[in-house]
N, C-alpha and C positions, 0 to 999 in steps of 0.2 A: 298435390295438397295445396289448399289456398293459404294465402298469407293471412295471419292473424287478424280478425275483425272484418276482412273482406269477404263477401259472398260471391265467390267466383262461379259457383254453381248457378246462382241466379242470374249472373251476367250471361252465362253460356246458354241459358234454357231459352232466352228470347221472350221471357214474359216479364214485363217491367214491374218493379216493386212499387208500392204505393207512396213510399216517402224516400227522399234522398238518404236519410239516416239509415234507412233498412239495409242499404248496401255495405255499410261499414267502411266507407272511403275515408271517413275522417274520425279521429280520436275525440275531436271537439267540432261538432258540426258547424255551429255559428262562426267559430274562429277559423274553419277550415284547416285545422291541424291534421296533417296527412297521417294516415295509418302506414303500416309496413308495405313496402313496395308501391306506394303511392307517391309520385314525385311531382313537385310543382315545375312548371315551365312556362315560358312566354314566346312570343314570335317577334322577330326583329321588327317587321312592319305588321301590325295586326289589322284584321278586318275591321272597318268602320261600323259600329252599330249605336247610332244615336249618342255618341260621347259616353257610352258606358265604359267603365273600367272592367277587365275580364280577369277572373282568377282561374287559371288553367291547371289541370292535373292529368297525369297518365297513370294508369295501373296496368301491370303485367303480372300475371300469376306466377307463383313460385315454380321453379323448374323450367320456365319458358322465357324466351327472349324475342324481341322484334328484330327483323332483319334490315340492316342498313341497305339502302339504295341511293345512289348520288343523284338520281334524276326523278325519283318518284316518292310518293309517301311511304314511310316505313311499313313493312308488312308486320302489323301486330297480330300476335297469335289469339286463337279463340279463347275466351275468357277474359281478354283485355278490355278496358274502357278508357275513354276520354271524358274528362269532367270539366265543364266550363261554366263558371257562375258569372253572371252579368250583374254589376253592382255600381252604385252611385255615391261618391262622397258627398257630403252635404255641401262642401265647398271645394271647387276644382282647384283652388289654389293650394289645398292641402290633400292631394291625392293620397289613398290609402287610410285616411281618417274618417270617422263617424260614418261608416259605410251603410247604405241600405241595399241589402241584396234583393234582387227582382226576380230572376229565375236562374235555374241550373240546368243545362242541357247535358244529358249523359248519352254518349255515344258508345254503343255495346257491341263487342265483337261476338256474336252468338254462333251456335252450330250452323245457322242458315244465313250468316253474313252479318253486315253491320245493321244495327237498328238504333233509331234516334228517339229519345224520351225527353219531353219538356217537364220541368218541375217548377212550380210557383211557390215562392217563399211566404210563410204566413207573416201576419202583421207583428207578431212578437219576434221575428227573426230567429226563431229556435229551430226551424226546419222547413223543407219545401215539399210540397205535395204534387203527385203526378196530375198533370192537366192535359190529357190527350187532345182536347179541343183548342188549347191555347188560351189566351186572356188578354184583356186590354187593362192597363194599369196606368193611373196617373203618377207621374214621376216629376220631382221638381229638385233643381240644384242651383247653386250660386256659380256663376262662371267666374273665370279668372279675373275679368274686369269688374266683377262685383254685381252684375246684373243677376236677376233671378229668372230662371227659364223653366218652363213647364211643358211636358209633352204628354201625349197618350201613347205609352209604350205598348208595342204589340209583341206579345209571346207567341211564337208560331205554334201551330198544331203540328201533330205528328206528320202528317203529309207534307207540310211545308217544310218541316226539318229535313225530310228526306230528299224534297226537290232541289235543294241547294247542295246536296252531297251525291248527286247522281254522276256516274261515270260510265261510258260505254254507249253503244248504239243498238237498237233493236232488242233482241234477246239477251244480248251481253250486258244490258244495263244493270248496274249495282250500285248500292250505297258505299260510299268510301269517305274517309276522313279527308280534310283540306290541309290543316296546318302542319301536322308532324312530319316534316321534310327537311332535309339537311339544310337547304338554302334559307329556310325560315328560322331554324334553331340554332344555327352556327355563330353564336355569340355568348358572352359571359352573362351568368345569372347569379343573383345573390341568395345562395342557399343559406339554411340555418348554420351550416358548418363552414361557410366561406363562400367566396366567389369562384366560380368554376365555368369553364365553357360547358355548354349543354351537352354537345356530343360526347365530351369526355365524361361528364357525369352520368349520363345514360348507360355508358358502358361500365363505369365504376360500380353503379348501383345494380348491375346485372340485369338491366332491362333491354340492352341492345347489343347485338353482335355485328362485327364486320365495320368496315370504314377505315379511313386513313388515321394513323396515330397522331398526326399533326393536323389540328383543325384547319390550318392555313391551306391544307390540300383538298378541302371539302368545299362545296359550293356555298357562297354567302350572298344574300341580298342586302341592299343598302337599307338604312332606316329612313322611313319616307320624310321625316322631319328633321334629318341630321344636317346642320348647316355646313359640315365639312365634306359631305358627300356631293358627288355631281348631280346635276339637276335631272339629266336623262336617267341616271341610276336610280334616283329617288322616285321618279315618275314611273318607271317601268317596275319598280318594287311595288308601288301603290296599286297600279292596275293589275299586276300578278295576284295579289292576295284578294282584292276586291272583285275582280272580274273574270279571272282566268279559269276558275273552276267551272264556269258555264261557257266562256268564249275560248272554246278549245275544239280541236277536231273530233274529240269523243265526248263533248259536253253537250249539255241541253241546247246551247245557242250555236251548235255546229253549222246549222244552215246559213247563218249570218255571213260566214267566211271571215269573221273577225276574230282573230286568235291572239289572246293578250297575255299569253305566258312570257316570263322574262327571258326565255331561251329563244323565242320567235325572232327570225331575222329577215323575213320577207316584209318589206315596208307596207305593201297592199294588205297583207294579213293583219298588220298593225293598225290599218285604217287610213294610212297616207294616201290621199286622193282616191279613197275607195268610197264608192257610191253605195247606198243602203240596198240590200236585197229587196226589201219591201218599203217603198215610200209611204208616208202617212205622218200623223201628228208627231211621232217620235223623232222625225227628222228636223223638225222646226223649220222647214222649208229650206235647209241647207243641203249642200250637194255631196259633202264628203264627211266621213267620220272624223278625219283630221285633215284641215286644210292648213298646210304648213305656213307658220308666220301670222296666222289668223284664228285665234281661238274663238272670236265672235262668230265665225261662219263654220265652225267645227261641230259636228253632232255629238261627239263623246262629252265635252264639258256642257253642252246644252242639256243633255239627259241627266248628267250627274246634278245639275243645279235645278232640279224639279222635284216636286213631291207629288205631281200628278200622276196617278196609277197607270195612265196610258202613255206616259213619257219616261218617267223616272228610270233610272238604272243606278244600282241594281234594283230589280223589281221588288225583292224581299229583304228584310233585314234592317231596314231603316224606315223612320217616318220623318226624318228631318234631313236637311242639307248639310254635308260636311264642308263647310266654307273653306277651311284650310286645304282639304283635299282638292276642291275644285280649283282654288287659287294655284295649286302646284301643277295641275294638268294644263291650266291655261298658260302658266308661265313656260312649261316645257313647249307647248305648241307655239308660243309666241317666239321662242328662240330658235325654232326650226329654220333651216335654210330652205328656200323654195327649189 
């Protein structure tokens, strides 16, 4: 039986609805007031997307639960959905205020696996409409320093959505979520009824089974901009969420030999003194993905610091450079011992 307001049958069918509101995820769509069994969440270190804020929600049908896994994305049952709205405050110095919603992506667990659907918000900010071909939208905001910034924001089409969520090789390739994993969720979140660890809350809400009773016994990554966390821990967390879904032995970039999951221990797989598999403009004329002690001659920050389609990494999901993220990776490489 579906939770009140949420159309589980539509999620399960694999046919996207024409509007975001039609799913029933929210009692108040513009305000993102969640319906029953729709739970807000966030990631300790989020994926960078052109400085957008993200409002994340998970829905699990009544009578079903996700299965905890300490090392993988949680196994959400058929009929579940992940909902993520990309939004911009008018002034980044006041996050969460005067928001302009740009797009909402729905990742639906259908009878035939996960399917990704992009929705573009209307000018009135009352609803979002299915946009299978994606869109280009002009977005402006005021930075923390008071400057005005304008970009051409790219809403991905349905194929591009899937390309970032692919896991497996050959016939085993399948679409899968990226964020809902213990290491990304294991911290406190301010819910409407109080601050609670997210792993605890998911179990209390009946959305998750399994896992340790004490969150301290579950994996946890650092927050990339936490001044109290170690430089290496912050850099590894940043590369994990921004790069490891592709740069993995079973990811789209598996042939590169560059594997950036936070659990990777082989320095060569992390890029240390690793030569690129295929030389070209993407190398910038540099010899190693990471040249310890020398960020200026390392390929990883070189590619992060570009918006040239033939050079930039990640290839999708951004049109601007994350200056602070690039600085973090440069500092990490500069601090490495040769």
